[in-house]
C-alpha positions as CSV (number, residue, x, y, z in Angstrom):
1,M,148.9,115.7,121.4
2,A,147.6,118.7,119.5
3,R,150.2,121.2,118.3
4,F,148.7,124.0,120.4
5,S,147.0,123.8,123.8
6,R,144.5,126.3,125.0
7,T,144.3,128.0,128.4
8,S,142.0,126.1,130.7
9,P,139.7,127.2,132.1
10,S,139.1,129.8,129.4
11,P,139.4,133.4,130.4
12,Q,136.1,135.2,131.0
13,L,135.2,138.2,128.9
14,P,134.5,141.2,131.2
15,P,131.3,143.2,130.5
16,G,131.7,145.7,127.8
17,K,134.7,144.0,126.2
18,D,134.9,142.2,122.9
19,Y,137.1,139.3,121.7
20,S,140.2,141.6,121.3
21,Y,140.5,141.4,125.1
22,Y,141.8,137.9,124.6
23,R,144.8,138.9,122.5
24,L,147.6,138.3,125.1
25,S,146.2,135.0,126.2
26,V,145.6,133.8,122.6
27,R,149.2,134.9,121.7
28,K,150.5,132.9,124.6
29,D,148.4,129.8,123.7
30,F,149.7,129.8,120.1
31,E,153.3,130.3,121.3
32,R,153.5,133.5,119.2
33,C,153.0,131.3,116.0
34,C,150.3,131.5,113.3
35,A,147.7,128.8,113.8
36,Y,147.8,128.0,110.1
37,C,151.3,128.5,108.5
38,L,153.1,128.1,111.9
39,R,155.4,131.0,111.3
40,H,156.7,132.5,114.6
41,E,156.6,136.2,115.1
42,D,160.4,136.2,115.2
43,H,160.4,135.0,111.6
44,N,157.6,137.2,110.3
45,G,158.2,140.8,111.4
46,G,156.9,140.7,115.0
47,A,153.5,140.8,116.8
48,E,152.3,143.8,114.7
49,N,151.9,141.3,111.7
50,Y,149.6,139.1,113.7
51,E,145.8,139.3,114.3
52,L,143.1,137.5,116.0
53,D,141.2,135.1,113.7
54,H,137.8,133.5,114.3
55,F,138.5,129.8,113.4
56,K,134.8,129.4,112.7
57,P,134.1,132.6,110.9
58,R,131.7,135.1,112.4
59,K,129.8,135.2,109.1
60,H,128.8,131.6,109.5
61,F,129.0,131.2,113.3
62,P,128.0,134.6,114.8
63,Q,127.3,132.9,118.1
64,N,131.1,132.1,118.5
65,T,132.2,135.7,118.0
66,N,133.4,136.2,121.6
67,D,134.2,132.5,122.3
68,F,137.8,132.4,123.6
69,N,138.3,128.9,122.1
70,N,137.3,130.1,118.7
71,I,139.9,132.9,118.6
72,Y,143.1,131.9,117.0
73,Y,146.4,133.7,116.5
74,S,147.0,134.3,112.8
75,C,149.6,136.1,110.7
76,H,148.0,138.9,108.5
77,R,148.6,136.8,105.4
78,C,146.7,133.7,106.7
79,N,144.0,135.8,108.3
80,K,143.3,137.5,105.0
81,R,143.4,134.3,103.0
82,K,141.1,132.4,105.3
83,S,138.7,135.4,105.9
84,A,135.2,134.1,106.1
85,T,136.0,130.9,104.2
86,W,134.3,127.8,105.5
87,P,133.5,124.5,103.7
88,D,129.9,124.2,102.6
89,A,127.8,121.2,103.4
90,G,128.8,119.4,100.2
91,E,132.5,119.9,100.9
92,Q,132.0,118.8,104.5
93,L,130.4,115.5,103.3
94,L,133.6,114.9,101.3
95,G,135.7,115.4,104.4
96,C,136.8,118.9,103.7
97,S,137.6,121.1,106.7
98,F,140.3,123.3,108.1
99,V,142.9,121.5,110.1
100,D,142.5,122.5,113.7
101,L,145.9,122.2,115.4
102,C,144.2,122.9,118.8
103,Q,142.4,119.6,118.4
104,D,144.6,117.5,116.2
105,E,148.2,116.4,116.0
106,F,150.3,118.0,113.2
107,T,151.6,114.6,112.1
108,T,148.1,113.2,111.6
109,H,147.5,115.8,108.8
110,Y,150.9,116.8,107.5
111,N,154.4,115.5,106.7
112,L,156.8,118.4,106.9
113,R,159.5,117.9,104.3
114,L,163.0,119.2,104.7
115,D,162.5,121.4,101.7
116,G,159.7,123.2,103.6
117,T,156.8,121.7,101.8
118,L,153.8,120.6,103.7
119,E,152.6,117.2,102.4
120,P,148.9,116.8,103.1
121,L,148.0,113.4,104.5
122,T,144.2,113.9,105.0
123,K,141.4,115.5,103.1
124,A,141.3,118.2,105.7
125,A,145.0,118.9,105.2
126,K,144.5,119.1,101.4
127,Y,141.7,121.5,101.9
128,T,143.7,123.7,104.3
129,V,146.8,123.7,102.1
130,L,144.7,124.6,99.1
131,K,142.6,127.4,100.7
132,M,145.4,128.9,102.7
133,R,148.1,128.4,100.0
134,L,150.4,126.9,102.6
135,N,152.7,125.6,99.9
136,S,153.3,128.9,98.2
137,S,156.9,129.4,97.1
138,E,157.3,132.1,99.8
139,L,156.1,129.9,102.7
140,V,158.0,126.8,101.5
141,R,161.2,128.9,101.3
142,Q,160.7,130.4,104.8
143,R,159.9,127.0,106.3
144,A,163.0,125.5,104.7
145,N,165.1,128.3,106.2
146,I,163.6,128.0,109.6
147,L,164.2,124.2,109.6
148,T,167.8,124.8,108.5
149,E,168.2,127.1,111.6
150,G,167.2,124.1,113.8
151,F,163.6,125.1,114.7
152,E,160.9,122.5,114.8
153,I,157.8,124.3,113.7
154,D,155.7,121.2,113.8
155,K,156.2,120.7,117.6
156,P,155.2,122.7,120.6
157,R,158.0,125.0,121.8
158,W,157.3,125.6,125.5
159,R,155.9,122.3,126.9
């Protein structure tokens, strides 16, 4: 089972609105956690530090700009690091991609160590960890502290 599950059927965008209309639904789908580093709002300064991210960047996929299922909840840090990054055709041939925890199980791609390190198990995970700097000392330390508090960041909270 994927780490995050999306609202189904997807909400419809009212005329004259843009993707920001989806914020509350996206926030709920992602359980108030960043789609990439998995930090919860409670461990990262609250909702004001979170943004809507286009999983497939608008620069490369303008047709998906207002697609609800392409809008992910992201902390400011991860949204800035990912930006318009997307693997080019050569990288994709090598199996490089961003891990999509709306489609894939966490444990297929990562081993979460008790010290807070994410051990990549797939090429997609290696690519994601590298591009998003998911094993920065700051994130590793925060994940270790969160795990010590008894939270399971790799599992859904509300199902």
